[in-house]
N, C-alpha and C positions, 0 to 999 in steps of 0.2 A: 151401231158403229162397228166397223171392221177393225181387226188388228192390223198392225203394220209389220213389214219385213224390210230390212235393208239388204239390198243386193250389192255386193262389192265387185265392181268391174276393175279392169286394169287402169282405167283413166279417171274413175270417180265412183262415188257411192250413190245409190238411188233408192229412195224410200217408196215402197209399194204398199197398197192396201190389199189385204188378203180376203178372198171370197170363196165360198163353196162353188163347185163347178156349175151348179144350177142357177147362179146369180144372173139376174137380168140387169143390163147396163143402160145408162142414159147416153144420148148422143153427145159425145165429147171425144176429142182427140187424145191419144195417149199410147203408151207402151203397155205390153201385156206379157205375162209369162204363164203358160200352162205348166203346172208342176204337181208334184206328189210329195206327201210327207213320208219320210223314211226314219223310223226310230233308229237311234235313240234321240233324235231331235234335229233333223236336218231336212231342208227342202231340196228336192232334186228337180231342176228345171228340165222340162220335156220339150217345150217349144217356146222361143222368144220372138216376139214380133212387135210391130208398131202399126198404127192405123189413124186415119183422120176421123174415124167414127167407131168407138168401141161398141155401140149398140148394133150397128150394121155388121160389124166383123164377128161379134161374139154371141149375140142373143139367140140366133137360130141354130147354133151348133153345126153349121155347114162350112166350117173353116176348110180351106183347101188342104190342110194336113190333118183333118179330123180323124181319119182312120188310124194314122200313126199315133196321134194323141190318145185316142181311146185304147189302142193296143198297149201303149206304154203305161197305161194306168193313171192318167191325170185325175186328180181329185179336187184341185183348186185352180183358181185363176188369180194371179196377182196383177194389179193395174197401177199405173202411174200416169196421172193426167198431165198432158204436156201439149200445149197448142203449137209449139214451134216445130215445124216439119224437119228441119235440119237437125235440131237437138234430139228429136225422136230417133232419127236414123243413126246418129252418132251413138246414142245410148244403146240402141238395139245391137249395133255392130260391136260395141265394147263388151256387152254382156255375152253375146254369142261367141266371141273370141275367147272370153274367159272360161265359159262353161261348156261350150261345144255340145248343146242339147241334141239328143238322138233324132228328133223330128226336124231339126234344121239341117241335118246332113244330107237328106235325100232330095 
């Protein structure tokens, strides 16, 4: 079982499961955050996104921002299963506006 992390947006709080970067995912819709652990105890989001299929988007590590994600030092992927497409987009937008991750800027 993975650990959980609550990401606080401007409009709500979202509970994500925490996985090592090498995790293989099943075919399920959801939001995801490539991030890195920074001592003394904080997660730094590197890229925030959403997809209709976590397996298709994340398993082969051919994400369209993969070079930036690797360069920024992502060590983990946080996921939040969410079947509602509009809710996924709203959550992604909320968290991107709050955290302004480096790989979402380009």
